[in-house]
C-alpha positions in Angstrom: -2.6 25.6 -18.7 -0.6 24.8 -15.6 -2.9 24.7 -12.6 0.0 25.3 -10.2 0.9 28.5 -12.0 -2.7 29.7 -11.7 -2.7 28.9 -7.9 0.5 30.9 -7.6 -1.3 33.9 -9.1 -3.8 33.8 -6.2 -1.1 33.4 -3.6 1.0 36.3 -5.0 -2.1 38.6 -5.1 -3.1 37.6 -1.6 0.4 38.5 -0.3 0.2 41.9 -2.1 -3.3 42.5 -0.8 -2.3 41.7 2.8 0.8 44.0 2.6 -1.1 46.9 0.9 -4.1 46.7 3.2 -1.9 46.7 6.4 0.3 49.5 5.2 -2.6 51.7 4.1 -4.5 51.0 7.3 -1.5 51.8 9.5 -0.9 55.2 7.7 -4.6 56.0 8.0 -4.5 55.1 11.7 -1.5 57.1 12.6 -2.3 60.2 10.6 -6.1 60.3 10.9 -7.4 58.4 13.9 -4.4 59.3 16.2 -4.5 62.9 14.8 -0.8 63.0 13.9 0.5 65.4 11.2 2.1 64.4 8.0 5.4 65.5 9.4 5.1 62.6 11.9 4.9 59.9 9.3 8.0 58.3 10.8 5.8 57.2 13.7 4.5 54.5 11.4 7.9 53.0 10.9 8.8 53.3 14.6 5.7 51.2 15.6 6.7 47.6 16.1 3.2 46.4 15.3 3.6 47.8 11.7 6.7 45.6 11.1 5.1 42.6 12.8 2.2 43.0 10.3 4.5 43.5 7.3 6.5 40.4 8.0 4.0 38.0 9.5 0.6 38.9 8.2 1.0 37.9 4.5 2.2 34.4 5.5 -0.5 34.1 8.1 -3.2 35.1 5.6 -2.0 32.6 3.0 -1.9 29.8 5.6 -5.4 30.7 6.7 -6.6 30.7 3.1 -5.0 27.4 2.4 -6.6 25.9 5.5 -10.1 26.9 4.3 -9.5 25.6 0.8 -9.1 28.8 -1.2 -6.3 27.4 -3.3 -7.9 24.1 -4.2 -9.4 23.4 -7.6 -8.8 27.0 -8.9 -10.3 26.2 -12.3 -13.8 25.5 -10.9 -14.0 28.7 -8.7 -17.4 30.5 -8.7 -17.2 34.3 -8.5 -20.2 34.4 -6.1 -18.7 31.8 -3.8 -15.4 33.6 -4.0 -17.1 36.7 -2.8 -18.7 34.9 0.1 -15.5 33.1 1.1 -13.4 36.3 0.9 -15.9 38.2 2.9 -16.1 35.7 5.8 -12.3 35.0 5.7 -11.5 38.7 5.8 -13.9 39.3 8.7 -12.6 36.4 10.8 -8.9 37.3 10.0 -9.4 41.0 10.8 -11.0 40.2 14.1 -8.0 38.1 15.1 -5.5 40.8 13.9 -7.5 43.4 15.8 -7.2 41.7 19.1 -3.7 40.4 18.5 -2.0 43.7 17.3 -4.3 46.6 17.5 -6.1 46.5 20.9 -4.1 48.9 22.9 -4.5 52.1 24.9 -3.5 54.6 22.2 -7.1 54.9 21.0 -9.3 55.9 23.9 -12.7 56.2 22.1 -14.7 53.1 21.4 -16.0 54.9 18.3 -12.4 55.1 17.0 -12.0 51.3 17.7 -15.0 50.6 15.5 -13.7 53.0 12.8 -10.3 51.4 13.0 -11.7 47.8 12.7 -14.0 48.8 9.8 -11.3 50.5 7.9 -8.9 47.5 8.1 -11.7 45.1 7.1 -12.8 47.2 4.1 -9.2 47.7 2.9 -8.3 44.0 3.2 -11.5 42.6 1.8 -11.7 45.1 -1.1 -8.1 44.8 -2.3 -8.2 41.0 -1.9 -11.5 40.4 -3.7 -10.7 42.8 -6.6 -7.6 40.8 -7.5 -9.3 37.5 -7.1 -12.3 38.6 -9.2 -9.9 39.5 -12.0 -8.1 36.2 -11.9 -11.2 34.1 -11.5 -13.0 35.9 -14.3 -10.0 35.3 -16.6 -10.0 31.6 -15.8 -13.8 31.4 -16.3 -13.3 32.9 -19.8 -10.6 30.3 -20.5 -13.0 27.5 -19.5 -16.0 29.0 -21.5 -13.8 29.5 -24.6 -12.7 25.8 -24.4 -9.0 26.7 -23.8 -9.2 24.9 -20.4 -11.1 21.7 -19.9 -11.6 18.9 -17.4 -10.9 15.4 -18.7 -14.2 13.6 -18.4 -15.3 10.0 -18.7 -18.9 9.2 -19.7 -20.6 6.1 -18.2 -23.4 4.9 -20.5 -23.6 3.8 -24.1 -27.2 4.3 -25.1 -29.6 7.1 -26.0 -29.4 8.9 -22.7 -25.6 9.0 -22.8 -25.7 10.4 -26.4 -28.2 13.1 -25.4 -26.2 14.0 -22.3 -23.1 14.5 -24.4 -25.0 16.7 -26.9 -26.5 18.8 -24.0 -23.1 19.4 -22.4 -21.3 20.0 -25.7 -23.9 22.4 -27.1 -24.9 24.3 -23.9 -24.8 28.1 -24.1 -22.0 28.4 -21.6 -19.4 25.6 -21.9 -18.9 23.9 -18.5 -15.4 22.6 -19.3 -16.1 18.8 -19.8 -13.6 17.4 -22.4 -14.8 13.8 -23.0 -12.0 11.3 -23.5 -14.4 8.5 -24.2 -17.3 6.4 -22.8 -17.6 3.0 -21.0 -20.5 0.6 -21.2 -22.7 -0.8 -18.4 -24.6 -3.6 -20.1 -22.9 -4.0 -23.5 -24.9 -2.5 -26.3 -23.8 0.8 -27.8 -25.6 3.7 -29.5 -23.9 3.9 -32.9 -24.2 7.7 -33.0 -22.2 7.8 -29.7 -19.6 5.5 -31.1 -19.0 7.8 -34.1 -18.2 10.9 -31.9 -16.4 9.3 -28.9 -14.0 6.5 -28.1 -15.3 3.3 -26.5 -12.8 2.7 -23.7 -14.2 -0.4 -21.9 -16.6 -1.3 -19.2 -17.4 -0.1 -15.7 -14.9 -2.5 -14.2 -12.1 -0.6 -16.1 -13.0 2.8 -14.5 -10.1 3.1 -12.1 -7.4 2.2 -14.6 -9.0 4.6 -17.1 -9.0 7.4 -14.5 -5.2 6.9 -14.0 -4.4 6.6 -17.7 -6.3 9.7 -18.9 -6.1 11.8 -15.6 -9.9 11.9 -15.4 -11.3 14.7 -13.2 -15.0 14.1 -13.7 -17.2 11.1 -14.3 -20.7 11.5 -15.7 -23.2 8.7 -15.1 -25.8 8.8 -17.9 -27.5 5.4 -18.2 -31.0 4.3 -18.9 -33.5 4.0 -16.0 -33.3 0.2 -15.9 -29.5 0.4 -15.5 -29.6 2.8 -12.5 -28.7 0.0 -10.0 -25.2 0.2 -11.4 -24.7 3.6 -9.6 -23.9 1.7 -6.4 -21.2 -0.2 -8.1 -19.7 2.9 -9.6 -19.6 4.7 -6.3 -18.0 1.7 -4.7 -15.3 1.5 -7.4 -14.6 5.3 -6.9 -14.7 5.1 -3.1 -11.0 5.6 -2.5 -10.7 8.7 -4.8 -11.1 12.2 -3.5 -9.8 13.7 -6.8 -12.7 12.7 -9.1 -16.2 14.4 -9.2 -19.1 12.1 -10.0 -22.1 13.7 -11.8 -25.4 11.9 -12.5 -28.1 12.8 -15.0 -31.3 13.5 -13.0 -34.8 12.5 -13.7 -37.9 14.6 -12.9 -38.2 13.0 -9.5 -34.7 14.2 -8.6 -35.5 17.7 -9.6 -38.8 17.8 -7.6 -37.0 16.4 -4.5 -34.4 19.1 -4.7 -31.4 16.8 -5.5 -30.2 19.1 -8.4 -28.3 22.2 -7.2 -27.1 24.5 -10.0 -24.2 26.9 -9.8 -24.9 28.4 -13.2 -28.0 29.4 -15.0 -26.8 28.2 -18.4 -25.3 24.8 -17.5 -27.1 21.5 -18.0 -28.7 20.1 -14.8 -26.6 17.3 -13.1 -26.6 15.8 -9.6 -23.0 16.3 -8.3 -21.6 13.8 -5.8 -18.6 15.6 -4.3 -15.8 13.4 -3.2 -15.2 15.6 -0.2 -17.6 14.8 2.7 -17.0 18.1 4.5 -16.0 21.7 3.6 -12.2 22.1 3.4 -12.0 24.3 6.5 -13.8 21.6 8.5 -11.1 19.0 7.5 -8.4 21.5 8.6 -10.1 22.1 11.9 -10.7 18.4 12.4 -6.9 17.8 11.9 -6.1 20.6 14.3 -8.4 19.1 16.9 -6.8 15.7 16.4 -3.3 17.1 17.0 -4.2 19.3 20.0 -6.4 16.7 21.7 -3.9 13.9 21.2 -1.0 15.9 22.6 -3.1 16.9 25.6 -4.2 13.3 26.1 -0.7 11.9 25.9 0.5 14.6 28.4 -2.4 14.4 30.9 -2.7 10.6 30.7 1.1 10.0 31.0 0.8 8.8 34.6 -1.9 6.3 33.5 0.2 5.5 30.4 3.2 4.6 32.6 1.3 2.7 35.2 -0.6 0.7 32.6 2.7 -0.1 30.9 4.3 -1.4 34.1 1.3 -3.5 35.0 1.2 -5.1 31.5 4.9 -5.9 31.8 4.5 -7.3 35.3 1.3 -9.4 34.9 2.1 -11.4 31.7 5.2 -12.3 29.7 5.7 -10.5 26.4 6.0 -6.9 25.0 4.1 -4.0 26.5 2.8 -2.8 23.2 1.2 -4.6 20.3 1.4 -3.3 16.8 -1.0 -4.8 14.2 -1.4 -4.0 10.5 -4.8 -2.4 9.8 -6.2 -0.9 6.6 -6.7 2.8 6.7 -7.4 5.8 4.5 -7.7 5.0 0.8 -7.0 1.3 1.5 -3.4 2.0 2.7 -2.1 -0.4 5.4 -0.6 1.0 8.6 0.5 -0.2 12.0 -2.0 0.5 14.8 -0.6 0.5 18.3 -2.2 -0.8 21.5 -1.2 -1.9 24.9 -1.0 -5.7 24.7 -4.2 -7.2 26.3 -3.7 -10.8 25.2 -1.2 -13.5 25.8 1.6 -13.8 23.3 0.9 -16.1 20.3 -2.8 -15.4 20.8 -3.4 -15.7 17.1 -1.0 -18.6 16.2 -4.1 -20.4 14.8 -4.9 -17.5 12.5 -6.7 -14.1 12.8 -9.7 -14.2 15.2 -12.0 -11.6 16.8 -12.2 -11.4 20.5 -15.3 -12.5 22.3 -16.8 -12.4 25.8 -14.8 -14.7 28.2 -12.0 -15.0 25.5 -9.3 -17.1 27.1 -6.6 -15.3 25.1 -7.2 -12.1 27.1 -5.1 -11.6 30.2 -6.8 -10.7 33.5 -5.5 -7.1 33.3 -6.3 -7.0 29.6 -10.0 -7.4 30.6 -9.7 -4.3 32.8 -7.9 -2.4 30.1 -10.6 -3.2 27.5 -13.4 -2.4 29.9 -12.1 1.2 30.2 -10.4 1.3 26.8 -7.0 1.9 28.4 -5.5 -0.4 25.7 -6.2 2.2 23.1 -4.3 5.1 24.7 -1.2 4.4 22.4 -3.5 5.1 19.4 -3.2 8.8 20.1 0.3 8.3 18.6 -1.3 7.1 15.4 -3.5 10.2 15.4 -0.5 12.5 15.8 1.2 10.6 12.8 -1.9 11.2 10.8 -2.7 7.5 10.1 -5.8 7.8 12.3 -8.2 10.4 13.5 -10.0 10.8 16.9 -13.3 10.0 15.2 -13.8 7.7 12.2 -14.7 4.1 11.4 -12.7 1.6 13.3 -9.9 0.1 11.1 -10.0 -3.6 10.3 -7.5 -6.2 9.1 -7.5 -7.2 5.4 -8.4 -10.7 6.4 -11.8 -9.6 7.8 -12.4 -6.8 5.2 -12.3 -9.5 2.5 -15.1 -11.4 4.3 -17.1 -8.2 5.0 -17.0 -7.1 1.4 -18.4 -10.4 0.2 -21.6 -9.7 2.2 -21.6 -5.9 2.0 -19.5 -4.3 -0.8 -20.5 -0.9 0.4 -18.0 -1.4 3.3 -15.3 0.0 1.0 -17.0 3.4 1.2 -15.6 3.7 4.8 -12.1 4.0 3.4 -13.0 7.5 2.1 -12.1 8.8 5.6 -9.3 8.2 8.1 -10.1 5.4 10.6 -10.6 6.6 14.2 -10.1 5.7 17.8 -13.8 5.9 18.3 -16.7 5.9 15.8 -20.5 6.1 15.5 -20.6 2.3 15.1 -18.3 1.9 18.2 -20.6 4.1 20.3 -23.9 2.8 19.1 -23.1 -0.9 18.5 -19.8 -1.6 20.4 -17.3 -4.3 19.6 -18.1 -7.0 17.0 -17.4 -10.7 17.7 -18.0 -12.0 14.1 -18.3 -10.8 10.5 -22.1 -10.5 10.7 -21.8 -8.1 13.7 -19.1 -6.1 11.8 -21.6 -5.7 9.0 -24.3 -4.5 11.4 -21.8 -2.0 13.0 -20.8 -0.8 9.5 -24.3 0.6 8.9 -23.8 3.1 11.7 -20.4 4.1 10.3 -22.0 4.6 6.9 -24.4 7.0 8.6 -21.4 8.8 9.9 -20.2 9.4 6.3 -23.6 10.8 5.4 -23.6 13.1 8.5 -19.9 13.9 8.8 -19.2 17.2 10.5 -17.3 18.7 13.4 -20.6 18.8 15.4 -21.1 15.0 14.8 -17.4 14.4 15.9 -18.0 16.3 19.1 -21.1 14.3 19.9 -19.4 11.0 19.3 -16.4 12.0 21.5 -18.7 13.0 24.4 -20.6 9.7 24.2 -17.3 7.9 24.1 -16.1 9.6 27.3 -19.4 8.6 28.9 -18.9 5.0 27.9 -15.4 5.0 29.3 -16.5 6.5 32.6 -19.3 3.9 32.9 -16.9 1.1 32.0 -19.0 -0.2 29.2 -16.1 -1.3 27.0 -15.4 -5.0 26.4 
């Protein structure tokens, strides 16, 4: 079944719900709250706010829902989570509508304001959720009846993998896993598993198999002595945010609370979600990136111009320096900076800067101390190749050396690189590969604690470092 078509169902219903709730509310407000008679129904159509709502609100609601992730992964929707999301989205949206379109002097009683607000909220929430509940319930039945499934790859080839397959295939409420085959970790294969499922290769083949079979879920079911392979699997999947990794738990995982269930009847699995934050936080993070970068480029334009002039006048060469770095999902991009080194500074090959580096110009040292050289990176943030906060991007030349010592470095490519980072604040600039590995540990901590609140803390500490001139 076409997932895009199912998504369109939600969008069409949300448009209908927004129109219906607004129209019903406005008629109720004019005829009941404002005490007009039914003969004055034309007052509704003469009110400009009614038409503003009719033409703008459906589009605004759909954009808001898209921003908080309502239309993502529609086949895996939970009816309880749908209720919670619809409730809070309706509450926030109605508050905005109330202050934007409804707060006027026509209603003089605060009691009437409360009634007005409550009526709009109940109408919008009720109509929206009823339709979503019907659509979500229909798709849940499609999954449970095996008419819809998620292409799944099983990692493991021994007894535990075989039992995991049986548990998932025979559970009271089918969870939607359609196994395309299994891959081995250490070679030997359970013959009963081979009889019911295709052997597709080894762990090293995982990414090519995901592409070939459009895999949506990977289930890790290996014996206890093979558990060290989970790190390698996570590393191999590091650049994918379209694949869900699930791991069969042991008793210790259950006791420690690692297993969170959405369904009473489904088999217990530890889910490693490829998304590090809620969808709405990603959207807000991007909005903050755009707004903050625009403000920075506008407010710092005098500094920008003066810095550019000084760079031009103090050393021969271009004002800006564009260098290829590796960013989100391993994609290369050009990172822009004010030039702080003499031209041909790396004619002998790539090299990291150090204290008293002779390649740095006198004014370049000042720029680096106060991080003025990084102002042009706000342009990268606006383009979307960077974020305000994220691990600092590196060149492929150094990444290859880092990965030899710390393969987990590749996990940092799950997020956009940033102008500043936890590692940059806590550790500072690195002068060699060993120091880059040490700094990486703080950036891995950022991935584990990624949130808007963490970003704000890092930004505040970055400003403090700049004001104190503790750059390099």
